[in-house]
C-alpha positions as CSV (number, residue, x, y, z in Angstrom):
1,M,-20.5,-23.4,-45.7
2,K,-19.6,-19.9,-47.0
3,V,-16.0,-18.9,-47.7
4,L,-14.5,-15.5,-48.3
5,V,-11.5,-15.4,-50.6
6,T,-9.6,-12.1,-50.6
7,A,-6.2,-10.9,-51.8
8,A,-4.2,-7.7,-52.0
9,S,-2.6,-7.4,-55.4
10,K,-0.7,-4.6,-57.0
11,H,-0.2,-5.9,-60.5
12,G,-2.7,-8.7,-60.6
13,S,-0.8,-11.9,-59.9
14,A,-2.1,-12.4,-56.3
15,S,-5.6,-11.6,-57.3
16,E,-5.5,-14.0,-60.3
17,I,-4.4,-16.7,-57.8
18,A,-7.2,-15.8,-55.5
19,S,-9.7,-16.0,-58.4
20,A,-8.4,-19.5,-59.2
21,I,-8.8,-20.6,-55.6
22,A,-12.3,-19.2,-55.4
23,A,-13.3,-20.9,-58.7
24,R,-11.9,-24.2,-57.5
25,L,-13.7,-23.9,-54.1
26,R,-17.0,-23.2,-56.0
27,R,-16.5,-26.2,-58.2
28,S,-16.2,-28.3,-55.0
29,G,-19.7,-27.1,-54.0
30,L,-18.8,-24.4,-51.5
31,A,-20.4,-20.9,-51.5
32,V,-17.7,-18.4,-52.2
33,D,-17.5,-14.6,-52.2
34,S,-14.4,-12.9,-53.5
35,F,-13.6,-9.2,-52.7
36,A,-10.5,-7.0,-52.3
37,P,-9.5,-6.9,-48.6
38,E,-10.3,-3.1,-48.3
39,S,-13.9,-3.8,-49.6
40,V,-14.8,-6.3,-46.8
41,Q,-16.9,-4.7,-44.0
42,S,-17.8,-7.8,-42.0
43,L,-17.0,-11.5,-41.7
44,A,-20.3,-12.3,-40.0
45,E,-21.7,-14.2,-42.9
46,Y,-18.6,-16.3,-43.5
47,D,-17.6,-19.7,-42.0
48,A,-14.0,-19.6,-43.3
49,V,-11.5,-17.1,-44.9
50,V,-8.7,-17.5,-47.5
51,I,-6.6,-14.3,-47.6
52,G,-3.6,-13.7,-49.7
53,S,-1.2,-10.9,-50.6
54,A,1.5,-10.0,-53.0
55,V,4.8,-9.6,-51.1
56,Y,7.0,-6.5,-51.6
57,M,10.2,-6.0,-49.6
58,R,9.3,-9.2,-47.7
59,Q,6.0,-7.8,-46.5
60,W,2.4,-8.2,-47.3
61,M,0.7,-5.3,-48.9
62,E,-1.0,-2.7,-46.6
63,A,-4.5,-3.7,-47.6
64,A,-3.9,-7.3,-46.5
65,R,-2.2,-6.3,-43.2
66,D,-5.0,-3.9,-42.5
67,F,-7.6,-6.7,-43.2
68,V,-5.9,-9.0,-40.7
69,A,-5.7,-6.2,-38.1
70,R,-9.4,-5.3,-38.5
71,F,-10.7,-8.8,-38.2
72,H,-8.0,-10.3,-36.0
73,G,-10.3,-11.6,-33.3
74,Q,-12.8,-13.1,-35.8
75,L,-10.1,-14.7,-37.9
76,R,-8.8,-16.5,-34.8
77,Q,-12.3,-18.0,-34.3
78,M,-12.8,-19.5,-37.8
79,P,-10.7,-21.6,-40.2
80,T,-8.4,-19.3,-42.0
81,W,-5.9,-20.0,-44.8
82,A,-3.2,-17.5,-46.0
83,F,-1.1,-17.3,-49.1
84,S,1.7,-15.1,-50.2
85,V,2.8,-14.4,-53.8
86,G,6.2,-13.0,-54.7
87,M,9.4,-13.2,-56.7
88,S,11.9,-13.7,-53.8
89,G,13.8,-16.8,-54.5
90,V,13.3,-16.6,-58.2
91,P,16.7,-15.4,-59.3
92,K,18.4,-15.2,-62.6
93,R,16.5,-17.5,-64.9
94,A,16.0,-20.4,-62.4
95,P,13.0,-20.4,-60.1
96,Q,14.1,-21.5,-56.6
97,D,12.3,-22.0,-53.3
98,P,9.9,-19.0,-52.9
99,K,9.4,-19.9,-49.2
100,K,11.9,-17.2,-48.3
101,I,9.1,-14.6,-48.6
102,G,6.9,-16.4,-46.1
103,P,3.4,-15.3,-45.1
104,V,2.9,-12.5,-42.6
105,S,3.0,-13.7,-39.0
106,M,0.0,-12.5,-37.0
107,D,0.0,-14.3,-33.6
108,G,-1.1,-17.6,-35.0
109,V,-4.2,-16.2,-36.8
110,F,-3.7,-18.6,-39.8
111,D,-4.4,-22.3,-39.6
112,H,-2.6,-23.0,-42.8
113,T,-0.2,-21.0,-45.0
114,K,1.2,-21.3,-48.5
115,V,3.7,-19.5,-50.6
116,F,3.4,-19.2,-54.3
117,A,6.0,-17.9,-56.8
118,G,4.7,-15.0,-58.8
119,R,5.0,-13.3,-62.1
120,Y,7.4,-10.6,-63.3
121,D,6.1,-8.7,-66.3
122,P,8.0,-5.5,-66.8
123,T,5.2,-4.0,-69.0
124,R,3.0,-3.9,-65.9
125,L,5.4,-1.9,-63.8
126,S,6.3,1.8,-63.5
127,L,9.8,2.9,-64.5
128,R,10.7,3.1,-60.8
129,E,9.5,-0.5,-60.2
130,R,11.3,-1.8,-63.3
131,S,14.5,-0.1,-62.1
132,I,14.2,-1.7,-58.6
133,A,13.4,-5.1,-60.2
134,R,16.4,-4.8,-62.5
135,L,18.7,-4.0,-59.5
136,A,17.3,-7.0,-57.6
137,G,18.1,-9.3,-60.6
138,A,14.4,-10.2,-61.2
139,V,13.8,-12.5,-64.1
140,E,11.0,-11.9,-66.5
141,G,8.4,-14.7,-66.5
142,D,5.4,-16.3,-65.0
143,F,6.5,-18.7,-62.3
144,R,3.0,-19.4,-60.9
145,D,2.3,-23.2,-60.7
146,W,-1.4,-23.4,-61.4
147,D,-1.5,-27.1,-60.5
148,E,-0.1,-26.3,-57.1
149,V,-2.7,-23.6,-56.6
150,E,-5.5,-26.0,-57.5
151,R,-4.1,-28.7,-55.2
152,W,-4.0,-26.2,-52.3
153,A,-7.6,-25.1,-53.0
154,D,-8.6,-28.7,-53.1
155,S,-7.1,-29.3,-49.7
156,I,-9.0,-26.3,-48.4
157,A,-12.3,-27.7,-49.8
158,E,-11.6,-31.1,-48.3
159,A,-10.8,-29.6,-44.9
160,L,-14.0,-27.5,-44.9
161,K,-16.2,-30.4,-46.0
162,N,-15.0,-32.7,-43.2
């Protein structure tokens, strides 16, 4: 069983989650490749795909949307998991339900979806991005739940091994 793990990430949070998922899947005995979505040329050698994206303005990044569009037919024919990473729902010092950002909807392509809260580190942002984040009331901090990421990766491994 060979799995592709791919994620579109602007400031690293989504790609760090993808790396954690890939590592966990490898530890479970699966063969895993991990590439940026724009680097993937074919899905022919894969039995399953895990795709993720950072969410900005309630949308997946263009690279992830393009990946799904390019491989739409193939993704519908194989087990496919999707995750979104964002700060929506993490207002003013109190993380709340990040499900408001939701994964991209692509005609039932994904078998399973997951939403993870992200990280806001102003030192990684441009002046324009910091200004927008400030206006939106973003709170500095890392709200990613690594135990939750590992549990989700374990559920993927279990599903693929059965």
